[in-house]
C-alpha positions in Angstrom: -23.6 27.1 14.0 -22.6 25.9 10.6 -23.8 28.1 7.8 -26.6 26.5 5.8 -25.2 27.9 2.6 -21.9 26.1 3.2 -23.7 22.9 3.9 -25.6 23.2 0.6 -22.4 23.9 -1.3 -20.7 20.8 0.3 -23.6 18.5 -0.7 -23.5 19.9 -4.2 -19.8 19.3 -4.5 -20.2 15.7 -3.2 -22.9 15.0 -5.8 -20.9 16.4 -8.6 -17.8 14.5 -7.5 -19.7 11.2 -7.3 -21.4 11.5 -10.7 -18.0 11.9 -12.3 -16.9 8.5 -10.9 -20.2 6.7 -11.5 -21.3 6.0 -15.1 -20.1 9.1 -17.0 -22.8 11.5 -18.1 -25.6 9.4 -16.6 -27.7 12.2 -15.2 -27.2 14.5 -18.2 -27.8 11.8 -20.9 -30.6 12.7 -23.3 -30.8 9.1 -24.5 -29.4 5.7 -23.2 -26.8 5.8 -25.9 -25.2 8.9 -24.3 -24.5 7.0 -21.0 -20.8 6.5 -20.5 -19.8 9.1 -23.1 -17.7 11.9 -21.6 -18.3 15.5 -22.6 -15.6 17.6 -24.2 -15.1 19.4 -21.0 -14.6 16.2 -19.1 -12.1 14.9 -21.5 -10.1 18.2 -21.3 -9.6 17.9 -17.6 -9.3 14.1 -17.5 -5.9 12.9 -16.3 -6.9 9.4 -15.4 -3.7 7.4 -15.6 -2.2 4.7 -13.3 0.1 6.0 -10.7 3.7 5.5 -12.0 6.1 3.5 -9.9 9.0 5.4 -8.4 12.5 4.5 -9.3 14.2 2.1 -6.8 18.0 1.7 -7.1 19.4 -1.7 -6.3 21.5 -0.2 -3.6 18.4 1.0 -1.8 17.1 -2.6 -1.4 18.1 -3.8 2.1 16.4 -7.2 1.9 14.2 -8.9 -0.6 12.3 -12.2 -1.3 10.4 -13.4 -4.4 7.2 -15.3 -3.8 4.5 -16.9 -5.9 0.9 -16.9 -4.7 -2.4 -18.4 -5.7 -5.6 -16.4 -5.7 -8.6 -18.7 -5.4 -11.6 -17.2 -7.2 -14.0 -19.4 -5.1 -13.3 -17.2 -2.1 -15.8 -14.4 -1.6 -13.2 -11.6 -1.2 -11.8 -12.5 -4.7 -15.1 -12.5 -6.5 -14.5 -9.0 -8.0 -11.7 -10.6 -10.1 -14.1 -13.2 -11.4 -17.3 -11.3 -12.3 -18.9 -10.4 -14.6 -19.0 -13.6 -16.6 -22.1 -12.5 -18.5 -21.4 -9.1 -20.1 -24.7 -8.6 -21.8 -26.0 -5.9 -19.4 -22.8 -4.3 -18.0 -20.8 -1.3 -19.1 -17.9 -1.8 -21.6 -15.4 -0.9 -18.9 -16.5 -3.8 -16.6 -15.1 -7.1 -17.5 -13.6 -10.0 -15.6 -9.9 -9.9 -15.1 -9.4 -12.8 -17.5 -11.5 -11.1 -20.2 -9.6 -7.9 -19.6 -6.2 -9.6 -20.1 -7.4 -11.5 -23.1 -8.8 -8.3 -24.7 -5.5 -6.5 -24.2 -3.5 -9.4 -25.8 -5.8 -9.6 -28.8 -5.9 -5.8 -29.4 -2.1 -5.5 -28.9 -2.3 -3.3 -25.8 -0.5 -6.1 -23.9 2.5 -7.6 -25.6 4.7 -9.0 -22.8 3.1 -12.5 -22.5 5.2 -15.5 -21.6 4.9 -19.3 -21.1 6.2 -19.4 -17.6 6.9 -17.2 -14.6 10.6 -16.9 -15.4 9.8 -15.2 -18.7 12.0 -17.6 -20.8 9.7 -18.1 -23.8 7.4 -15.4 -25.2 4.0 -16.5 -26.6 2.5 -15.4 -29.8 -1.2 -14.6 -30.3 -1.6 -17.9 -32.2 -0.1 -19.9 -29.4 -2.3 -18.3 -26.8 -5.5 -18.9 -28.9 -4.5 -22.5 -29.2 -4.8 -22.9 -25.5 -8.3 -21.5 -25.4 -10.3 -23.9 -27.6 -10.5 -27.5 -28.7 -12.1 -29.0 -31.8 -13.7 -32.4 -31.5 -15.0 -34.5 -34.4 -17.6 -37.1 -33.5 -17.5 -40.7 -34.6 -20.3 -40.0 -37.0 -18.2 -37.2 -38.5 -15.3 -39.6 -39.1 -17.7 -42.0 -40.8 -18.9 -39.2 -43.1 -15.3 -38.4 -44.0 -14.5 -42.0 -44.8 -17.7 -42.0 -47.0 -16.3 -39.1 -49.0 -18.2 -36.2 -47.4 -16.6 -32.8 -47.5 -18.7 -30.6 -45.2 -19.0 -32.2 -41.8 -19.5 -29.0 -39.7 -22.6 -30.5 -38.0 -20.4 -33.3 -36.6 -17.7 -30.9 -35.2 -17.9 -29.5 -31.7 -15.8 -26.6 -30.7 -15.1 -26.2 -26.9 -14.1 -22.7 -25.9 -12.4 -21.7 -22.6 -14.3 -18.7 -21.2 -14.0 -16.6 -18.1 -16.5 -19.0 -16.3 -13.8 -21.7 -16.5 -11.1 -19.6 -14.8 -10.6 -21.0 -11.3 -7.9 -18.7 -10.0 -4.8 -16.6 -10.7 -1.2 -17.2 -9.9 0.9 -14.1 -9.2 4.6 -13.5 -8.9 5.7 -10.7 -6.6 8.7 -9.1 -5.0 8.8 -8.2 -1.3 11.6 -5.8 -0.4 12.7 -3.3 2.3 13.4 0.1 0.9 16.1 1.5 3.2 15.6 5.1 2.0 12.0 5.1 3.2 12.5 2.4 5.9 9.5 0.3 5.1 8.5 -3.1 3.6 7.1 -2.8 0.1 5.6 -5.1 -2.5 5.8 -5.0 -6.3 3.6 -7.2 -8.4 5.6 -8.6 -11.4 3.4 -11.0 -13.3 0.1 -12.8 -13.1 -1.4 -15.9 -14.9 -5.0 -17.1 -15.2 -5.5 -20.7 -14.0 -7.9 -23.1 -15.8 -8.4 -26.8 -16.6 -6.6 -28.0 -19.7 -8.9 -27.4 -22.6 -7.8 -30.6 -24.3 -9.2 -32.7 -21.4 -12.0 -30.4 -20.2 -15.4 -32.0 -20.5 -14.2 -35.4 -21.6 -15.7 -38.3 -19.8 -13.0 -40.8 -21.0 -10.2 -38.8 -19.3 -10.4 -38.1 -15.6 -7.8 -35.4 -15.1 -8.5 -32.3 -12.9 -5.1 -30.6 -13.4 -5.1 -26.8 -13.3 -2.7 -25.1 -15.6 -1.5 -21.4 -16.1 -2.7 -20.4 -19.5 0.0 -17.6 -19.9 2.0 -15.2 -17.8 1.5 -11.5 -18.3 4.2 -9.0 -17.3 2.2 -6.8 -15.0 3.8 -3.4 -15.7 2.9 -3.9 -19.4 -0.7 -4.4 -18.5 -1.2 -1.5 -16.0 -2.6 1.0 -18.5 -5.4 -1.3 -19.6 -6.1 -2.6 -16.1 -6.5 0.9 -14.9 -9.2 1.6 -17.5 -11.2 -1.5 -16.5 -13.3 -1.1 -13.3 -14.1 -3.5 -10.5 -17.5 -3.3 -8.8 -17.4 -1.7 -5.4 -20.2 -3.4 -3.3 -20.1 -0.6 -0.7 -20.5 2.3 -3.2 -21.2 2.0 -6.9 -20.3 5.6 -7.4 -16.7 4.8 -6.8 -15.6 1.8 -8.8 -12.1 0.4 -8.3 -9.7 -0.3 -11.1 -7.9 -3.7 -11.5 -4.6 -1.8 -11.3 -5.5 -0.5 -7.9 -7.0 -3.7 -6.4 -3.9 -5.7 -7.4 -1.3 -3.1 -6.3 -3.1 -2.6 -3.0 -3.4 -6.4 -2.5 -7.1 -6.2 -1.9 -7.5 -10.0 -2.3 -6.8 -13.1 -0.4 -4.0 -15.5 -1.5 -1.8 -18.3 -0.4 1.9 -18.6 -1.0 2.7 -21.8 -2.9 6.3 -21.1 -3.8 9.2 -18.9 -2.7 12.7 -18.4 -4.0 15.1 -20.8 -2.2 18.3 -22.7 -2.5 16.5 -25.8 -3.6 15.7 -24.3 -7.0 12.6 -22.4 -5.9 10.8 -25.6 -5.1 7.1 -25.3 -4.3 5.6 -25.9 -0.8 3.8 -29.0 -2.0 7.2 -30.6 -2.9 8.5 -30.7 0.6 5.2 -30.7 2.5 3.5 -33.6 0.9 0.0 -35.1 1.2 -1.3 -32.7 3.9 -3.2 -29.6 2.8 -3.4 -28.2 6.3 0.3 -28.4 6.8 0.8 -26.7 3.4 -1.4 -23.8 4.5 0.5 -23.6 7.8 3.8 -23.4 5.9 2.4 -20.7 3.6 1.4 -18.7 6.7 4.8 -19.2 8.2 6.4 -17.7 5.1 4.0 -14.7 5.3 4.8 -14.2 8.9 8.5 -14.3 8.2 8.2 -11.6 5.6 6.1 -9.4 7.9 8.6 -9.8 10.7 11.5 -8.6 8.6 10.1 -5.0 8.8 9.7 -5.3 12.6 13.2 -6.8 13.0 14.7 -3.9 11.0 13.7 -1.5 13.8 15.0 -3.7 16.6 18.2 -2.4 18.3 
């Protein structure tokens, strides 16, 4: 028979462990302002950092393939990357993935931001901000300017791109077989939020529904910040998941839209035209080919 004292100690340890991963100091707070503030003892033992990548020598890579994927935020499994869009009543460490990246760029925690997935042109903060808003002056405002008016703020509309407008993410990753460990591995290299062009968004005179990557973030540079920001865990709110973990563990659904190839890394839509079903089938074929590489490696 199991000792009742041991059962009690086990339950107590579970409760203490869970409270450290839920909202910090929630049960010990004397006022709502104390919620989320760690005590000095908690900070002294806190070693909450992202798990560093191990060194991989080029000679240890037996096979590799670069792929580009699209994460659709309309899919239910991907909703943790989209919410919360309203941050009024949520903790400061819970933001959408887009808001988290944007916060890191503006604060300087994320500096490796580029215009494309090949990292050819680095973007400045001013260039990034220019992609996030549009200023429109109404016809009445132009009439006031022509009449000599100086202040026409009431005739100026500013359209901002927010996390609600983000429709998905493009990611660039590297599949490889590590011959030392004898297994297929994946390394996420970069990600980009996808949104409508702010210059055409909401305009009735232009009917363009093009989705564009706003910027490409070098993922290793963003890991520290992404580890601090937590994703809601629907099965247990005491154990939130970090963005760093959910992306490295590939806890999302995606479709391959491009792979490195002899044709200049052409996209699937360039050679499978006009049929979305066949494009999905081609994406699944590429995924299956990658998975089979590990199985084929152990065939004698």
